[in-house]
N, C-alpha and C positions, 0 to 999 in steps of 0.2 A: 837252320841255324837259329839259335835262341837270341832274340834281340832285347830281352827284358833288361831295363836299366837296373843296375846293382847299386846299392848304397855305397858311398865313398868309404865309409867305415863299417867294417863287418862286425856283427855282434860278437861278444865274447863267447867262446865255446861253453858248452854245458858244464856247469860245476866250477867255472872260473870265478875268481874274486874281483869285484870292481875296485880298482885302485885310484879312482878319481877323488881328489881331496874334497871333504865335505863343504869347505868354504870357498870353493872355486867360484861359485856364482857371485857370492858377496864380493870377492876380490875383483871380479870382473866389473861389478857395479861401482866399486870404489875407483876404478880406473877411468870411469866416464867423466867427461868435463862437466863442472857445475856452472849452470848459467846464472850470472849475476847482473842485475840491471845497473844502469848508470848511477853514480852517487848522487844524492840530493844536492840541488843547487845551494850554494852558501847563502845565508840570510843577507839581504841587501839592507845596509844601514842608511838612514837619512838623518838630516840635521833637524832637530826639534824646532828650531826657529823658522824653518821653511814649511812647516806643516799647518794646515788649516785647523781652526777650532773644531773640536769633535773627533779629531784623528786619535786612534787608539795605538799606542806604542808600547814597546816593552824593552827592557834593558836586561842584559845577561840572560837571554832565553835559555831554557834547558838546564839551569843551574839552581842550587838551593837559594840563591839571592835574586831570582827572577822578580822583577817589579814591573807591573803593568799599570799604565796611567793614561789619562785622557788630556789632550791639550785644551786649555780653556781660552787663553788669550796671551798675545805677546805685548810686553811693555818695554820698549827699547831693546836692551841687550838681554833681557830676561823673559822667560816664558812661564806663565802660570799654568800649572797642571794639577790634576786631581788624581790621587792614588793612595791606596791604603787608608781610606776613610778620611783623608784631609787634603787640603790644598797647600801647595808649596810652589816654589820657583826653581827653575833650572836655567843655567846659562843657555843662550840661544844656540850656541855651537855644540850642544850636547848631542851625541850620536845615539840613535835608537833604531829598533827594528819595527816596521809597521805590522800591526795584527789585523788580519783580514777575515779570519775564521769567525763567523757569528757566535760560536760557542765561547770564544775568547773575548769578543767585543761586547756582547749584549750585557753581561753582568756588570762590567766596569761602567758602561754608559748609564745603566739604570741607577747604580750607586751614585754616580756623578750628578745625575738629574735630581735625585732625592736630596743630596747635600746642597745643591745650588738653590732648590726650592725653600729649604729650611733657612739657609743663609739670607735669601731674598726677603722672606717674611720677617726675620729678625731685623734686617736693615730698614725695612719700612716702618716697623714699630718704633725703632730708635729715631728715625728721621721725624716721625710724627710727634714724638716726645720732645725732641729738640725744637721743632717749629713752634709747638705750644709754649715751651719755656721762653723762647725768643720773643714771642708775641706778648707774653705776660711782662717781660722786661721792658719792652717798648711802651706798653700801656702805663707801666709805673713811671717811666721817665717822663712821658707826656703829662701824667697826672701831677707829678712833682713840679714841673715847669708851670702848669696852669695854676697850682696852688700858690706858688711864689708870686705869680702875677696878681692874683686876687688879694694877696697880702701886701701888695705895693712894692715888692722887691724887684720885679721885672716889669718894664713898661710894655704896653700893647704892641708897638712895632717890634721891640726886641723879642717878645714871645713869638710873634708871627715869623720873624726871621729864623729863630731857633727851630721851630717846628717844620718850616719849609726846608731847612738845611738837612734835617734827618728824615725827610719824607714822612713826617707824622701828620695826622689829621689836624687841620686848622682849628684854632679855638674860636668857636662861634657861640657865645653865650646867648641864651634865650631871654627875651624880655616880655613879661606878661602885661597886657593892657586890659584893665577892667573898665568897662564902659557902661553907660545907661543912655538909652535913646527914648526920647519922648516925642510923640507925634500923633497925627490923626490923618484919616483919609475917609472918603465917602464912596459908597457903592449903592447899587440898586438892589432891592430885595428885602428880605425880612431880617430883623435883628438876630434871630437864631442862626440863620445861614451865614450872615456876615461874621458873627463870633466864631462859628465853626471854621470858616475859611481862615480867619486870622490866627487861630490856635494851630491850625495845621500847616500854614504856608507862610506866615510872616516871620522873616529872619533877616539879619543884617547881610549886606552885600560887601564882601571883603575883597572882591576882585581888583579894586583899584589900589590896594595896599601892597607894599613891597616886602618880600622876604617873609611871607606868612607861612608858617609851617602848619601841618594838618593837626591843629590842636584847638579848633574853634569850639567853644561851648557857649550856649546861650539859653536863656529861658524867657519865654514870652508871657508877659502878664497883661491881660486885657483889663484896663481900668474901667471902661464904660462903653456901652453900645446903646445909643439912643437914635430915635427917629427924628430927623430934622424936617 
């Protein structure tokens, strides 16, 4: 008995025509189910006022009006942000979507840092200019008050009170004292050595005087050196 397994479908007889439709395989492929992954999670919006400085956010992502910006600082009910090359403010309750992709964050952060550096430099220059102008005005005010005092229009106590009230430097006029001292002393040694010492070391002692400023000038003239 022949136990050879026969195919379930016998081949067509010799000379017969294959009537299987040419697109039967494609139709079979179309009938297979298409595997589709889960839909992307919807973007989670946050409140701009709750974000820390440096956070990168975007509004209307995926549209022609998408705007990406960096949070700078919160001021009460407003938040200062940088975007599109300028700083502006948004209400603190504004909703936006955080940007976490470095490719989206880095260019915006770099532009914000450049903008802030330029703004800081300009602010420093302006402050220096204002401080210098303010100091010039104070100096002019003090000079005018001192001039009126020297002209007799303001008394000395009144001038002192005025300068003190506006935290200006007190008026302390200098008085020059021109003096001549004549004296003698005796030393041992030769006249030549005594004269050399006198020219090199003889000078007035001002330690006992009050309110002496560093303006001492003197000239020593040796009138006579004799042996006694």
